[in-house]
C-alpha positions as CSV (number, residue, x, y, z in Angstrom):
1,M,1.7,-14.6,1.1
2,K,-1.6,-15.6,-0.1
3,I,-1.2,-19.2,-0.4
4,P,-1.4,-21.0,2.6
5,I,1.5,-23.2,3.3
6,E,0.2,-26.1,5.6
7,G,2.3,-26.9,8.2
8,I,4.3,-24.1,8.0
9,R,2.0,-20.9,7.9
10,P,-1.2,-19.9,7.3
11,A,-1.9,-17.6,4.0
12,L,-1.3,-13.9,5.5
13,L,-3.2,-12.1,2.5
14,S,-6.9,-12.5,1.4
15,E,-7.3,-12.2,-2.4
16,T,-9.0,-8.7,-1.9
17,A,-5.9,-7.8,0.0
18,Y,-3.6,-9.3,-2.5
19,R,-5.5,-7.4,-5.6
20,L,-5.5,-3.6,-3.9
21,L,-1.7,-4.5,-3.0
22,D,-1.1,-5.5,-7.0
23,S,-3.3,-2.4,-7.5
24,L,-0.9,0.2,-5.5
25,R,2.7,-1.7,-6.7
26,A,1.2,-0.8,-9.9
27,F,0.6,2.6,-9.6
28,R,3.7,3.2,-7.8
29,H,5.8,1.8,-10.4
30,F,3.8,3.6,-13.5
31,F,4.3,6.9,-11.3
32,R,8.0,6.2,-11.0
33,H,8.5,6.0,-14.6
34,A,6.0,8.6,-15.8
35,Y,8.1,11.3,-15.5
36,S,5.8,14.0,-17.7
37,Y,2.3,12.2,-16.6
38,E,0.2,14.8,-14.6
39,L,-1.9,13.3,-12.0
40,G,-5.7,14.1,-11.9
41,P,-7.1,14.8,-8.6
42,K,-9.5,11.4,-9.5
43,K,-6.9,9.6,-10.0
44,I,-5.0,10.6,-6.8
45,R,-8.6,9.9,-5.4
46,L,-9.0,6.5,-6.2
47,V,-5.5,5.5,-5.2
48,L,-6.2,6.9,-1.6
49,E,-9.0,5.0,-1.5
50,E,-7.7,1.7,-2.4
51,A,-4.6,2.6,0.3
52,L,-7.3,3.2,3.1
53,K,-9.3,0.1,2.3
54,L,-6.0,-1.6,2.1
55,R,-5.0,-0.5,5.6
56,E,-8.0,-1.7,6.9
57,I,-8.0,-5.1,5.9
58,Y,-4.3,-6.0,6.0
59,Q,-4.7,-4.8,9.8
60,K,-7.2,-7.3,10.6
61,E,-5.2,-10.1,8.4
62,I,-2.2,-9.3,10.1
63,Q,-3.8,-9.5,13.2
64,N,-5.6,-12.6,12.6
65,F,-2.1,-14.1,10.8
66,L,-0.3,-13.5,14.1
67,S,-3.3,-15.4,16.0
68,Q,-2.9,-18.3,14.1
69,L,0.7,-18.5,14.1
70,G,0.1,-18.1,18.0
71,V,1.7,-15.1,18.4
72,E,0.2,-11.9,20.4
73,A,0.1,-8.6,18.2
74,D,1.2,-5.4,19.4
């Protein structure tokens, strides 16, 4: 969804949002499969900061995407 399809839809995700989502996806994958790994507060803080950045960016991008489609966001 980061690539626009001309005549169909605009891109939903910017490169920044895509990278943040991918980073969170990688963390989730690692965390689910690292049964004996202890997470330190520093790593948790970094992941939380990325998630909060993504939340702010993603909300704006969804609103922009919907407005380009001519749909009103709630």
